[in-house]
C-alpha positions as CSV (number, residue, x, y, z in Angstrom):
1,M,0.0,0.0,0.0
2,A,1.5,3.3,-1.1
3,I,1.2,6.3,1.1
4,N,0.5,9.7,-0.6
5,T,2.9,12.2,0.8
6,E,2.1,15.0,-1.5
7,H,0.4,17.1,1.2
8,L,3.4,16.7,3.5
9,D,5.8,17.6,0.7
10,N,3.8,20.8,0.0
11,T,3.7,21.6,3.7
12,L,7.5,21.2,4.0
13,R,8.1,23.4,0.9
14,A,5.9,26.1,2.4
15,L,7.8,25.9,5.6
16,E,11.1,26.2,3.8
17,S,9.8,29.2,2.0
18,A,8.6,30.9,5.2
19,L,12.0,30.3,6.8
20,A,13.8,31.9,3.8
21,H,11.5,34.9,4.0
22,Y,12.0,35.1,7.7
23,Q,15.8,35.1,7.3
24,Q,15.5,37.9,4.6
25,A,13.3,40.0,7.0
26,V,15.9,39.6,9.8
27,A,18.7,40.7,7.4
28,E,16.6,43.7,6.4
29,R,15.6,44.4,10.0
30,D,11.9,44.5,9.1
31,A,10.2,43.7,12.5
32,V,6.7,43.4,11.1
33,E,7.7,40.8,8.4
34,E,9.9,39.0,10.9
35,E,6.8,38.5,13.2
36,I,4.6,37.5,10.3
37,F,7.1,34.8,9.0
38,R,7.9,33.7,12.5
39,L,4.3,32.9,13.1
40,A,4.1,31.2,9.6
41,I,7.1,29.0,10.6
42,I,5.4,28.0,13.9
43,K,2.1,27.2,12.1
44,G,4.0,25.3,9.4
45,C,5.7,23.1,12.0
46,E,2.4,22.4,13.6
47,L,0.9,21.4,10.3
48,A,3.8,19.3,9.3
49,Q,3.6,17.4,12.6
50,E,-0.1,16.9,12.2
51,V,0.2,15.6,8.7
52,S,3.1,13.3,9.7
53,F,1.1,11.8,12.5
54,K,-1.8,11.2,10.2
55,L,0.5,9.4,7.7
56,L,2.0,7.3,10.4
57,R,-1.5,6.1,11.5
58,R,-2.1,4.8,8.0
């Protein structure tokens, strides 16, 4: 039985993108964007964990 990991792959790509944007905001010292992307990273980690647990149960 093959497990479809497409949703997890998309989640991880979004997380990597948020991290790259966060690092750019830190370099530019943009406090508002730093906070936005920090929160996006946290939410992305939570979503990746949730999706991973669902895949493990299958």
